[in-house]
C-alpha positions as CSV (number, residue, x, y, z in Angstrom):
1,X,9.2,3.2,11.8
2,X,6.3,4.8,10.0
3,X,3.2,2.6,10.1
4,X,0.6,3.5,7.5
5,X,-2.8,2.0,6.6
6,X,-1.4,0.7,3.3
7,X,1.4,-1.1,5.2
8,X,-1.4,-3.0,7.0
9,X,-2.8,-4.0,3.6
10,X,0.7,-5.2,2.5
11,X,0.8,-7.5,5.5
12,X,-2.5,-9.2,4.8
13,X,-2.7,-12.7,3.2
14,X,-4.2,-12.9,-0.3
15,X,-7.1,-14.9,1.3
16,X,-8.1,-12.0,3.5
17,X,-11.0,-9.7,2.8
18,X,-11.2,-5.9,2.7
19,X,-14.3,-3.8,2.6
20,X,-15.0,-0.9,0.4
21,X,-14.5,1.8,3.0
22,X,-11.1,0.3,3.9
23,X,-10.0,0.4,0.2
24,X,-11.0,4.0,0.0
25,X,-9.5,5.0,3.3
26,X,-6.1,3.4,2.5
27,X,-6.2,4.8,-1.1
28,X,-5.6,1.3,-2.6
29,X,-7.4,2.7,-5.6
30,X,-7.8,6.2,-6.9
31,X,-11.5,5.8,-7.3
32,X,-14.6,6.8,-5.3
33,X,-17.1,4.2,-4.1
34,X,-19.4,5.0,-7.1
35,X,-16.6,4.5,-9.6
36,X,-15.6,1.2,-8.0
37,X,-19.1,-0.1,-8.3
38,X,-19.4,1.1,-11.9
39,X,-16.1,-0.6,-12.8
40,X,-17.3,-3.8,-11.1
41,X,-20.4,-3.7,-13.3
42,X,-18.3,-3.2,-16.4
43,X,-15.9,-6.0,-15.5
44,X,-13.0,-3.5,-15.1
45,X,-12.5,-4.2,-11.3
46,X,-12.7,-7.4,-9.4
47,X,-16.2,-8.4,-8.2
48,X,-16.7,-8.5,-4.4
49,X,-17.9,-11.4,-2.3
50,X,-21.1,-11.3,-0.3
51,X,-20.0,-12.5,3.1
52,X,-23.4,-11.9,4.8
53,X,-26.6,-9.9,4.3
54,X,-24.8,-6.7,5.3
55,X,-21.2,-7.4,4.4
56,X,-19.6,-7.2,1.0
57,X,-15.9,-7.4,0.7
58,X,-13.1,-7.9,-1.8
59,X,-10.4,-10.6,-1.5
60,X,-7.0,-9.0,-1.0
61,X,-5.4,-11.3,-3.6
62,X,-7.9,-10.1,-6.3
63,X,-7.1,-6.5,-5.5
64,X,-3.3,-7.2,-5.7
65,X,-3.8,-8.9,-9.1
66,X,-5.8,-6.0,-10.4
67,X,-3.2,-3.5,-9.2
68,X,-0.4,-5.6,-10.8
69,X,-2.4,-5.8,-14.1
70,X,-2.9,-2.0,-14.0
71,X,0.8,-1.4,-13.5
72,X,1.8,-3.8,-16.3
73,X,-0.7,-2.1,-18.7
74,X,0.5,1.3,-17.7
75,X,4.2,0.4,-18.1
76,X,3.6,-1.3,-21.5
77,X,1.8,1.7,-22.8
78,X,4.8,3.8,-21.9
79,X,7.2,1.3,-23.3
80,X,8.8,0.5,-19.9
81,X,8.3,-3.3,-20.1
C-alpha cells in the first residue's frame, strides 16, 4: 500500500495540530508560507494557535473545514452543487 504524507494527515483527529512546514510539505494547501500568513491576516485562512513561545500550529479540524469550504465554493461556482 502506498503511504503518503497526506495519508498521515487524513488519519489525524480534528483536535490534532499541524505546523506550517508540515502543511507545505504535505501540500495540504497550494500556498507558500508567505501567502498562508497573508491569508490569515485577511481572514481567508484559519488562524493558528500559539502553543508555546516558539510553536505556532493549526488545528487539523480547522484546516479540513477550510478545505471543505473551498471545495464547496469551487463546485458551486462551476454549477456542480
